[in-house]
PDB file of N, CA, C and O in Angstrom:
ATOM      1  N   MET A   1      -5.953 -44.859  31.793  1.00  0.00           N
ATOM      2  CA  MET A   1      -5.906 -44.909  29.939  1.00  0.00           C
ATOM      3  C   MET A   1      -6.634 -44.277  29.705  1.00  0.00           C
ATOM      4  O   MET A   1      -6.363 -43.139  29.321  1.00  0.00           O
ATOM      5  N   PRO A   2      -7.708 -44.651  29.807  1.00  0.00           N
ATOM      6  CA  PRO A   2      -9.157 -43.865  28.897  1.00  0.00           C
ATOM      7  C   PRO A   2      -9.003 -42.431  29.053  1.00  0.00           C
ATOM      8  O   PRO A   2      -8.769 -41.784  28.032  1.00  0.00           O
ATOM      9  N   PRO A   3      -9.111 -41.726  30.354  1.00  0.00           N
ATOM     10  CA  PRO A   3      -9.084 -40.497  30.694  1.00  0.00           C
ATOM     11  C   PRO A   3      -7.903 -39.365  29.885  1.00  0.00           C
ATOM     12  O   PRO A   3      -7.861 -38.135  29.838  1.00  0.00           O
ATOM     13  N   VAL A   4      -7.071 -40.377  29.342  1.00  0.00           N
ATOM     14  CA  VAL A   4      -5.844 -39.240  28.843  1.00  0.00           C
ATOM     15  C   VAL A   4      -6.313 -39.413  27.139  1.00  0.00           C
ATOM     16  O   VAL A   4      -5.659 -38.639  26.440  1.00  0.00           O
ATOM     17  N   PRO A   5      -7.078 -40.072  26.529  1.00  0.00           N
ATOM     18  CA  PRO A   5      -7.438 -39.832  25.383  1.00  0.00           C
ATOM     19  C   PRO A   5      -8.339 -38.708  25.390  1.00  0.00           C
ATOM     20  O   PRO A   5      -8.139 -37.895  24.488  1.00  0.00           O
ATOM     21  N   LEU A   6      -9.116 -38.508  26.046  1.00  0.00           N
ATOM     22  CA  LEU A   6      -9.867 -37.656  26.331  1.00  0.00           C
ATOM     23  C   LEU A   6      -9.496 -35.854  26.259  1.00  0.00           C
ATOM     24  O   LEU A   6     -10.020 -34.908  25.670  1.00  0.00           O
ATOM     25  N   THR A   7      -8.480 -35.982  27.063  1.00  0.00           N
ATOM     26  CA  THR A   7      -7.308 -34.339  27.333  1.00  0.00           C
ATOM     27  C   THR A   7      -7.342 -34.369  25.345  1.00  0.00           C
ATOM     28  O   THR A   7      -8.159 -33.751  24.663  1.00  0.00           O
ATOM     29  N   PRO A   8      -6.603 -34.955  24.994  1.00  0.00           N
ATOM     30  CA  PRO A   8      -6.118 -34.321  23.229  1.00  0.00           C
ATOM     31  C   PRO A   8      -7.608 -33.907  22.508  1.00  0.00           C
ATOM     32  O   PRO A   8      -7.722 -32.883  21.834  1.00  0.00           O
ATOM     33  N   ALA A   9      -8.703 -34.832  22.743  1.00  0.00           N
ATOM     34  CA  ALA A   9      -9.713 -34.247  22.241  1.00  0.00           C
ATOM     35  C   ALA A   9     -10.270 -32.891  22.465  1.00  0.00           C
ATOM     36  O   ALA A   9     -10.560 -32.107  21.562  1.00  0.00           O
ATOM     37  N   LEU A  10     -10.411 -32.651  23.876  1.00  0.00           N
ATOM     38  CA  LEU A  10     -10.572 -30.929  24.206  1.00  0.00           C
ATOM     39  C   LEU A  10      -9.599 -30.460  23.507  1.00  0.00           C
ATOM     40  O   LEU A  10     -10.203 -29.946  22.566  1.00  0.00           O
ATOM     41  N   ALA A  11      -7.900 -30.194  23.229  1.00  0.00           N
ATOM     42  CA  ALA A  11      -7.464 -29.463  22.664  1.00  0.00           C
ATOM     43  C   ALA A  11      -7.506 -29.222  21.474  1.00  0.00           C
ATOM     44  O   ALA A  11      -6.819 -28.355  20.935  1.00  0.00           O
ATOM     45  N   LEU A  12      -8.559 -30.175  20.724  1.00  0.00           N
ATOM     46  CA  LEU A  12      -8.818 -29.792  19.243  1.00  0.00           C
ATOM     47  C   LEU A  12      -9.791 -28.689  19.582  1.00  0.00           C
ATOM     48  O   LEU A  12      -9.681 -27.575  19.070  1.00  0.00           O
ATOM     49  N   VAL A  13     -10.634 -28.960  20.344  1.00  0.00           N
ATOM     50  CA  VAL A  13     -11.858 -27.990  20.469  1.00  0.00           C
ATOM     51  C   VAL A  13     -11.566 -26.592  20.409  1.00  0.00           C
ATOM     52  O   VAL A  13     -12.292 -25.904  19.691  1.00  0.00           O
ATOM     53  N   PRO A  14     -10.372 -25.903  21.211  1.00  0.00           N
ATOM     54  CA  PRO A  14     -10.220 -24.935  21.377  1.00  0.00           C
ATOM     55  C   PRO A  14      -9.292 -23.861  20.314  1.00  0.00           C
ATOM     56  O   PRO A  14      -9.122 -22.644  20.239  1.00  0.00           O
ATOM     57  N   ALA A  15      -8.737 -25.287  19.435  1.00  0.00           N
ATOM     58  CA  ALA A  15      -8.719 -24.671  18.197  1.00  0.00           C
ATOM     59  C   ALA A  15      -9.045 -23.822  17.164  1.00  0.00           C
ATOM     60  O   ALA A  15      -8.508 -23.036  16.384  1.00  0.00           O
ATOM     61  N   PHE A  16     -10.415 -24.391  17.524  1.00  0.00           N
ATOM     62  CA  PHE A  16     -11.195 -23.770  16.504  1.00  0.00           C
ATOM     63  C   PHE A  16     -11.674 -22.627  16.804  1.00  0.00           C
ATOM     64  O   PHE A  16     -12.246 -22.233  15.788  1.00  0.00           O
ATOM     65  N   PRO A  17     -11.782 -21.771  17.719  1.00  0.00           N
ATOM     66  CA  PRO A  17     -12.189 -20.707  17.995  1.00  0.00           C
ATOM     67  C   PRO A  17     -11.263 -19.640  17.833  1.00  0.00           C
ATOM     68  O   PRO A  17     -11.662 -18.485  17.687  1.00  0.00           O
ATOM     69  N   PRO A  18      -9.487 -20.077  17.854  1.00  0.00           N
ATOM     70  CA  PRO A  18      -8.871 -19.156  17.243  1.00  0.00           C
ATOM     71  C   PRO A  18      -8.993 -19.219  15.877  1.00  0.00           C
ATOM     72  O   PRO A  18      -8.521 -18.192  15.388  1.00  0.00           O
ATOM     73  N   THR A  19      -9.476 -20.072  14.937  1.00  0.00           N
ATOM     74  CA  THR A  19      -9.179 -19.883  13.483  1.00  0.00           C
ATOM     75  C   THR A  19     -10.512 -18.900  13.070  1.00  0.00           C
ATOM     76  O   THR A  19     -10.872 -19.081  11.906  1.00  0.00           O
ATOM     77  N   PRO A  20     -11.170 -18.059  13.704  1.00  0.00           N
ATOM     78  CA  PRO A  20     -11.847 -16.585  13.168  1.00  0.00           C
ATOM     79  C   PRO A  20     -10.957 -15.581  13.428  1.00  0.00           C
ATOM     80  O   PRO A  20     -11.243 -14.468  12.987  1.00  0.00           O
ATOM     81  N   ALA A  21      -9.826 -15.738  14.115  1.00  0.00           N
ATOM     82  CA  ALA A  21      -9.198 -14.314  14.302  1.00  0.00           C
ATOM     83  C   ALA A  21      -8.270 -14.732  12.759  1.00  0.00           C
ATOM     84  O   ALA A  21      -7.488 -13.793  12.912  1.00  0.00           O
ATOM     85  N   VAL A  22      -8.005 -15.083  12.057  1.00  0.00           N
ATOM     86  CA  VAL A  22      -7.632 -15.328  10.985  1.00  0.00           C
ATOM     87  C   VAL A  22      -8.296 -14.195  10.117  1.00  0.00           C
ATOM     88  O   VAL A  22      -7.575 -13.256   9.781  1.00  0.00           O
ATOM     89  N   PRO A  23      -9.554 -14.211   9.747  1.00  0.00           N
ATOM     90  CA  PRO A  23     -10.069 -13.373   8.915  1.00  0.00           C
ATOM     91  C   PRO A  23     -10.129 -11.746   9.587  1.00  0.00           C
ATOM     92  O   PRO A  23     -10.917 -10.913   9.138  1.00  0.00           O
ATOM     93  N   LEU A  24      -9.298 -11.481  10.579  1.00  0.00           N
ATOM     94  CA  LEU A  24      -9.431 -10.262  10.887  1.00  0.00           C
ATOM     95  C   LEU A  24      -7.934  -9.694  10.343  1.00  0.00           C
ATOM     96  O   LEU A  24      -7.740  -8.483  10.236  1.00  0.00           O
ATOM     97  N   THR A  25      -7.092 -10.506  10.071  1.00  0.00           N
ATOM     98  CA  THR A  25      -5.796 -10.255   9.576  1.00  0.00           C
ATOM     99  C   THR A  25      -5.956  -9.450   8.169  1.00  0.00           C
ATOM    100  O   THR A  25      -5.477  -8.321   8.060  1.00  0.00           O
ATOM    101  N   PRO A  26      -6.642 -10.069   7.111  1.00  0.00           N
ATOM    102  CA  PRO A  26      -7.224  -9.449   6.003  1.00  0.00           C
ATOM    103  C   PRO A  26      -7.141  -7.892   5.994  1.00  0.00           C
ATOM    104  O   PRO A  26      -6.358  -7.193   5.351  1.00  0.00           O
ATOM    105  N   PRO A  27      -7.963  -7.572   6.711  1.00  0.00           N
ATOM    106  CA  PRO A  27      -8.487  -6.129   7.043  1.00  0.00           C
ATOM    107  C   PRO A  27      -7.043  -4.929   6.467  1.00  0.00           C
ATOM    108  O   PRO A  27      -7.068  -3.983   5.681  1.00  0.00           O
ATOM    109  N   PRO A  28      -5.913  -5.531   7.286  1.00  0.00           N
ATOM    110  CA  PRO A  28      -4.730  -4.846   6.985  1.00  0.00           C
ATOM    111  C   PRO A  28      -4.447  -4.409   5.522  1.00  0.00           C
ATOM    112  O   PRO A  28      -4.320  -3.219   5.236  1.00  0.00           O
ATOM    113  N   THR A  29      -4.361  -5.287   4.712  1.00  0.00           N
ATOM    114  CA  THR A  29      -4.402  -5.404   3.494  1.00  0.00           C
ATOM    115  C   THR A  29      -4.596  -3.936   2.381  1.00  0.00           C
ATOM    116  O   THR A  29      -3.965  -3.396   1.473  1.00  0.00           O
ATOM    117  N   PRO A  30      -5.782  -3.760   3.073  1.00  0.00           N
ATOM    118  CA  PRO A  30      -6.375  -2.247   2.620  1.00  0.00           C
ATOM    119  C   PRO A  30      -4.938  -1.005   2.154  1.00  0.00           C
ATOM    120  O   PRO A  30      -4.637  -0.241   1.237  1.00  0.00           O
ATOM    121  N   THR A  31      -4.341  -1.538   3.668  1.00  0.00           N
ATOM    122  CA  THR A  31      -3.210  -0.277   3.592  1.00  0.00           C
ATOM    123  C   THR A  31      -2.627  -0.248   2.043  1.00  0.00           C
ATOM    124  O   THR A  31      -2.393   0.867   1.576  1.00  0.00           O
ATOM    125  N   LEU A  32      -2.434  -1.156   1.403  1.00  0.00           N
ATOM    126  CA  LEU A  32      -1.808  -1.104  -0.109  1.00  0.00           C
ATOM    127  C   LEU A  32      -2.227  -0.070  -1.101  1.00  0.00           C
ATOM    128  O   LEU A  32      -1.420   0.607  -1.739  1.00  0.00           O
ATOM    129  N   PRO A  33      -3.884   0.048  -1.230  1.00  0.00           N
ATOM    130  CA  PRO A  33      -4.118   0.948  -2.045  1.00  0.00           C
ATOM    131  C   PRO A  33      -3.685   2.044  -1.878  1.00  0.00           C
ATOM    132  O   PRO A  33      -3.337   2.559  -2.940  1.00  0.00           O
ATOM    133  N   PRO A  34      -3.527   2.718  -0.921  1.00  0.00           N
ATOM    134  CA  PRO A  34      -2.995   4.290  -0.950  1.00  0.00           C
ATOM    135  C   PRO A  34      -1.963   4.164  -1.728  1.00  0.00           C
ATOM    136  O   PRO A  34      -1.961   5.012  -2.621  1.00  0.00           O
ATOM    137  N   THR A  35      -0.952   3.336  -1.750  1.00  0.00           N
ATOM    138  CA  THR A  35       0.781   3.423  -2.556  1.00  0.00           C
ATOM    139  C   THR A  35       0.446   3.488  -3.767  1.00  0.00           C
ATOM    140  O   THR A  35       1.451   3.962  -4.297  1.00  0.00           O
ATOM    141  N   PRO A  36      -0.640   3.249  -4.906  1.00  0.00           N
ATOM    142  CA  PRO A  36      -1.142   3.731  -5.897  1.00  0.00           C
ATOM    143  C   PRO A  36      -1.151   5.368  -6.523  1.00  0.00           C
ATOM    144  O   PRO A  36      -0.926   5.859  -7.629  1.00  0.00           O
ATOM    145  N   ALA A  37      -1.540   5.905  -5.171  1.00  0.00           N
ATOM    146  CA  ALA A  37      -2.008   7.577  -5.173  1.00  0.00           C
ATOM    147  C   ALA A  37      -0.676   8.266  -5.370  1.00  0.00           C
ATOM    148  O   ALA A  37      -0.556   9.405  -5.821  1.00  0.00           O
ATOM    149  N   PHE A  38       0.524   7.309  -4.912  1.00  0.00           N
ATOM    150  CA  PHE A  38       2.037   7.719  -5.003  1.00  0.00           C
ATOM    151  C   PHE A  38       2.427   8.384  -6.303  1.00  0.00           C
ATOM    152  O   PHE A  38       2.970   9.465  -6.530  1.00  0.00           O
ATOM    153  N   PRO A  39       2.004   7.450  -7.062  1.00  0.00           N
ATOM    154  CA  PRO A  39       2.785   7.655  -8.743  1.00  0.00           C
ATOM    155  C   PRO A  39       2.111   8.416  -9.320  1.00  0.00           C
ATOM    156  O   PRO A  39       2.790   9.141 -10.047  1.00  0.00           O
ATOM    157  N   PRO A  40       0.410   8.738  -9.376  1.00  0.00           N
ATOM    158  CA  PRO A  40      -0.010   9.781 -10.111  1.00  0.00           C
ATOM    159  C   PRO A  40       0.362  11.345  -9.423  1.00  0.00           C
ATOM    160  O   PRO A  40       0.022  12.321 -10.092  1.00  0.00           O
ATOM    161  N   ALA A  41       0.825  11.501  -8.536  1.00  0.00           N
ATOM    162  CA  ALA A  41       1.647  12.781  -7.570  1.00  0.00           C
ATOM    163  C   ALA A  41       2.360  13.239  -8.553  1.00  0.00           C
ATOM    164  O   ALA A  41       1.965  14.202  -9.211  1.00  0.00           O
ATOM    165  N   PRO A  42       3.829  12.454  -8.872  1.00  0.00           N
ATOM    166  CA  PRO A  42       5.059  12.897  -9.525  1.00  0.00           C
ATOM    167  C   PRO A  42       4.668  13.327 -10.854  1.00  0.00           C
ATOM    168  O   PRO A  42       5.211  14.326 -11.326  1.00  0.00           O
ATOM    169  N   THR A  43       3.524  12.497 -11.715  1.00  0.00           N
ATOM    170  CA  THR A  43       3.304  12.852 -13.093  1.00  0.00           C
ATOM    171  C   THR A  43       2.913  14.252 -13.202  1.00  0.00           C
ATOM    172  O   THR A  43       3.476  14.852 -14.119  1.00  0.00           O
ATOM    173  N   PRO A  44       1.903  15.076 -12.337  1.00  0.00           N
ATOM    174  CA  PRO A  44       1.746  16.479 -12.297  1.00  0.00           C
ATOM    175  C   PRO A  44       3.060  16.870 -12.462  1.00  0.00           C
ATOM    176  O   PRO A  44       3.346  17.332 -13.567  1.00  0.00           O
ATOM    177  N   ALA A  45       3.872  16.800 -11.681  1.00  0.00           N
ATOM    178  CA  ALA A  45       5.104  17.520 -10.797  1.00  0.00           C
ATOM    179  C   ALA A  45       6.095  17.758 -12.005  1.00  0.00           C
ATOM    180  O   ALA A  45       6.755  18.787 -12.149  1.00  0.00           O
ATOM    181  N   VAL A  46       6.116  16.322 -13.124  1.00  0.00           N
ATOM    182  CA  VAL A  46       6.922  16.567 -14.432  1.00  0.00           C
ATOM    183  C   VAL A  46       6.485  17.560 -15.431  1.00  0.00           C
ATOM    184  O   VAL A  46       7.305  17.873 -16.294  1.00  0.00           O
ATOM    185  N   ALA A  47       5.185  18.163 -15.444  1.00  0.00           N
ATOM    186  CA  ALA A  47       4.477  18.616 -16.059  1.00  0.00           C
ATOM    187  C   ALA A  47       4.817  20.412 -16.098  1.00  0.00           C
ATOM    188  O   ALA A  47       4.789  21.242 -17.007  1.00  0.00           O
ATOM    189  N   PRO A  48       5.036  20.461 -15.081  1.00  0.00           N
ATOM    190  CA  PRO A  48       5.523  22.039 -14.670  1.00  0.00           C
ATOM    191  C   PRO A  48       6.865  22.209 -14.888  1.00  0.00           C
ATOM    192  O   PRO A  48       7.323  23.297 -15.236  1.00  0.00           O
ATOM    193  N   ALA A  49       7.659  21.057 -14.684  1.00  0.00           N
ATOM    194  CA  ALA A  49       8.972  20.985 -14.756  1.00  0.00           C
ATOM    195  C   ALA A  49       9.436  21.674 -16.404  1.00  0.00           C
ATOM    196  O   ALA A  49      10.241  22.585 -16.596  1.00  0.00           O
ATOM    197  N   LEU A  50       8.700  20.962 -17.376  1.00  0.00           N
ATOM    198  CA  LEU A  50       8.812  21.390 -18.543  1.00  0.00           C
ATOM    199  C   LEU A  50       7.995  22.306 -18.976  1.00  0.00           C
ATOM    200  O   LEU A  50       7.678  21.911 -20.098  1.00  0.00           O
ATOM    201  N   ALA A  51       7.678  22.890 -18.853  1.00  0.00           N
ATOM    202  CA  ALA A  51       6.744  24.179 -18.834  1.00  0.00           C
ATOM    203  C   ALA A  51       7.985  25.499 -18.747  1.00  0.00           C
ATOM    204  O   ALA A  51       8.073  26.444 -19.530  1.00  0.00           O
ATOM    205  N   PRO A  52       8.976  25.181 -17.404  1.00  0.00           N
ATOM    206  CA  PRO A  52       9.812  26.273 -17.261  1.00  0.00           C
ATOM    207  C   PRO A  52      10.935  26.293 -18.270  1.00  0.00           C
ATOM    208  O   PRO A  52      11.436  27.322 -18.722  1.00  0.00           O
ATOM    209  N   ALA A  53      11.294  25.019 -18.590  1.00  0.00           N
ATOM    210  CA  ALA A  53      12.455  25.003 -19.519  1.00  0.00           C
ATOM    211  C   ALA A  53      12.182  25.712 -20.887  1.00  0.00           C
ATOM    212  O   ALA A  53      13.163  26.191 -21.457  1.00  0.00           O
ATOM    213  N   PRO A  54      10.866  25.835 -21.512  1.00  0.00           N
ATOM    214  CA  PRO A  54      10.939  26.660 -22.343  1.00  0.00           C
ATOM    215  C   PRO A  54      10.922  28.359 -22.614  1.00  0.00           C
ATOM    216  O   PRO A  54      11.192  29.105 -23.556  1.00  0.00           O
ATOM    217  N   ALA A  55      10.516  28.479 -21.439  1.00  0.00           N
ATOM    218  CA  ALA A  55      10.407  29.824 -20.665  1.00  0.00           C
ATOM    219  C   ALA A  55      11.955  30.737 -20.802  1.00  0.00           C
ATOM    220  O   ALA A  55      11.994  31.850 -21.325  1.00  0.00           O
ATOM    221  N   PRO A  56      13.078  30.094 -20.280  1.00  0.00           N
ATOM    222  CA  PRO A  56      14.127  30.606 -19.994  1.00  0.00           C
ATOM    223  C   PRO A  56      14.694  30.821 -21.830  1.00  0.00           C
ATOM    224  O   PRO A  56      15.164  31.793 -22.421  1.00  0.00           O
ATOM    225  N   ALA A  57      14.428  29.685 -22.187  1.00  0.00           N
ATOM    226  CA  ALA A  57      14.834  30.117 -24.022  1.00  0.00           C
ATOM    227  C   ALA A  57      14.316  31.454 -24.516  1.00  0.00           C
ATOM    228  O   ALA A  57      15.118  32.301 -24.910  1.00  0.00           O
ATOM    229  N   ALA A  58      12.750  31.723 -24.509  1.00  0.00           N
ATOM    230  CA  ALA A  58      12.532  33.057 -25.269  1.00  0.00           C
ATOM    231  C   ALA A  58      13.178  34.064 -24.745  1.00  0.00           C
ATOM    232  O   ALA A  58      13.193  35.064 -25.462  1.00  0.00           O
ATOM    233  N   PRO A  59      13.904  34.175 -23.397  1.00  0.00           N
ATOM    234  CA  PRO A  59      14.466  35.802 -22.803  1.00  0.00           C
ATOM    235  C   PRO A  59      15.528  35.831 -23.782  1.00  0.00           C
ATOM    236  O   PRO A  59      15.619  36.831 -24.494  1.00  0.00           O
ATOM    237  N   PRO A  60      16.423  34.784 -23.934  1.00  0.00           N
ATOM    238  CA  PRO A  60      17.701  34.968 -24.651  1.00  0.00           C
ATOM    239  C   PRO A  60      17.259  35.475 -26.380  1.00  0.00           C
ATOM    240  O   PRO A  60      17.490  36.600 -26.824  1.00  0.00           O
ATOM    241  N   THR A  61      16.779  34.668 -26.937  1.00  0.00           N
ATOM    242  CA  THR A  61      15.984  34.973 -28.195  1.00  0.00           C
ATOM    243  C   THR A  61      16.066  37.142 -28.232  1.00  0.00           C
ATOM    244  O   THR A  61      17.001  37.772 -28.726  1.00  0.00           O
ATOM    245  N   PRO A  62      14.844  37.757 -27.583  1.00  0.00           N
ATOM    246  CA  PRO A  62      15.502  39.258 -28.110  1.00  0.00           C
ATOM    247  C   PRO A  62      16.430  39.616 -27.404  1.00  0.00           C
ATOM    248  O   PRO A  62      16.149  40.815 -27.408  1.00  0.00           O
ATOM    249  N   ALA A  63      17.243  39.558 -26.845  1.00  0.00           N
ATOM    250  CA  ALA A  63      18.577  39.979 -26.451  1.00  0.00           C
ATOM    251  C   ALA A  63      19.486  39.896 -27.497  1.00  0.00           C
ATOM    252  O   ALA A  63      20.191  40.901 -27.408  1.00  0.00           O
ATOM    253  N   PRO A  64      19.946  39.012 -28.737  1.00  0.00           N
ATOM    254  CA  PRO A  64      20.600  39.603 -29.771  1.00  0.00           C
ATOM    255  C   PRO A  64      19.813  40.905 -30.880  1.00  0.00           C
ATOM    256  O   PRO A  64      20.462  41.598 -31.663  1.00  0.00           O
ATOM    257  N   PRO A  65      18.815  40.959 -30.752  1.00  0.00           N
ATOM    258  CA  PRO A  65      18.154  42.222 -31.625  1.00  0.00           C
ATOM    259  C   PRO A  65      18.048  43.338 -31.303  1.00  0.00           C
ATOM    260  O   PRO A  65      17.534  44.154 -32.068  1.00  0.00           O
TER     261      PRO A  65
END
């Protein structure tokens, strides 16, 4: 009976080494920062779209005269 209780105590020792593996999981989180870079990209695309709109309106004006 006494040798049995010793086995469970050893099982707890190996559980400690695996704990350090948890800190390794946080590194992948940095992949989220790249996502914010996308929103700024679409903003510049909107500016050029507005510029071409006024351009076509100019040609029709000189047509009547």
